[in-house]
C-alpha positions in Angstrom: -16.7 79.9 -10.8 -19.7 77.7 -9.8 -19.7 73.9 -9.8 -22.4 73.8 -12.5 -20.4 76.0 -14.9 -17.9 73.2 -15.6 -20.3 70.3 -15.0 -20.7 68.4 -18.4 -24.0 66.9 -17.2 -25.7 70.3 -17.2 -27.1 71.5 -20.6 -25.4 74.6 -22.0 -28.9 76.2 -22.4 -29.5 76.0 -18.6 -26.3 77.7 -17.5 -27.5 81.3 -18.2 -30.7 80.5 -16.2 -28.7 79.0 -13.3 -26.4 82.0 -13.4 -29.4 84.4 -13.2 -30.9 82.4 -10.4 -27.7 82.5 -8.4 -27.3 86.3 -9.0 -30.9 86.8 -7.8 -30.3 84.8 -4.6 -27.1 86.8 -3.9 -28.9 90.1 -4.6 -31.9 89.2 -2.3 -29.5 88.2 0.5 -27.8 91.6 0.3 -31.1 93.4 0.2 -32.3 91.5 3.2 -29.1 92.2 5.1 -29.3 95.9 4.3 -33.0 96.0 5.4 -32.2 94.3 8.7 -29.3 96.6 9.4 -31.4 99.7 8.8 -34.3 98.4 11.0 -31.8 97.6 13.8 -31.1 101.3 14.1 -34.5 101.9 15.8 -33.9 101.3 19.5 -37.6 100.4 20.3 -37.7 98.0 17.4 -34.4 96.4 18.5 -35.7 95.8 22.0 -38.9 94.2 20.7 -37.0 92.0 18.3 -34.6 90.8 21.0 -37.5 89.9 23.2 -39.2 88.0 20.4 -36.0 86.1 19.5 -36.0 84.6 23.0 -38.9 82.4 21.8 -37.5 79.1 20.4 -37.4 79.0 16.6 -38.0 82.8 16.2 -35.2 84.3 14.2 -34.5 87.9 13.2 -36.7 88.0 10.1 -39.7 86.5 11.9 -39.2 88.7 14.9 -38.9 91.8 12.7 -42.0 90.9 10.7 -44.0 90.4 13.8 -42.8 93.6 15.4 -43.4 95.7 12.2 -46.8 94.1 11.5 -48.2 94.2 15.0 -46.7 97.5 16.2 -47.5 98.4 19.7 -48.7 95.3 21.5 -50.6 97.4 24.1 -53.4 97.7 21.5 -54.3 94.0 22.3 -56.2 93.7 25.6 -55.3 90.0 25.9 -52.8 87.4 24.5 -55.8 85.7 22.9 -56.5 88.8 20.8 -52.8 89.0 19.7 -52.9 85.3 18.7 -56.1 85.7 16.8 -54.7 88.8 15.0 -51.8 86.7 13.8 -54.1 84.0 12.6 -52.5 81.4 14.9 -55.8 80.0 16.1 -59.0 79.4 14.2 -62.4 80.7 15.2 -64.4 78.4 17.4 -68.0 77.5 16.4 -70.2 75.7 18.8 -73.6 74.2 18.4 -75.2 71.9 21.0 -72.4 69.6 22.1 -70.3 70.0 19.0 -67.3 72.4 18.9 -65.4 73.0 15.7 -62.4 75.2 14.9 -62.0 76.9 11.5 -58.8 77.0 9.6 -55.9 79.1 10.8 -52.9 80.5 9.0 -53.7 79.1 5.5 -56.7 81.4 5.0 -55.4 84.5 6.7 -53.9 87.3 4.6 -51.5 89.1 6.9 -47.8 88.9 6.4 -47.2 87.8 9.9 -49.3 84.7 9.3 -47.2 83.8 6.3 -44.0 83.9 8.4 -45.4 81.3 10.8 
């Protein structure tokens, strides 16, 4: 039983919606766990994820997203190109003595950018 099911301050009409929301959160958590477990069976992917998780604030979901989106990192000839692919730096535009950077993650459409 949830704390809101017996709370007299919560309108009776909201309780089914709250129950549905709670069930959805639980279901998504189980789906996420199952997905992570299945992806962890790939030894190459596990190695990449473990390396990525050595970066502060990078957890399993962000690491998995990055590893799956980027694939083989050897396809990037430099770290700058990998960073640009992820949308973690804006383009640089220069004219005369003025240098401007464009927006970064907010305007990029890849899943990896949304994780950051």
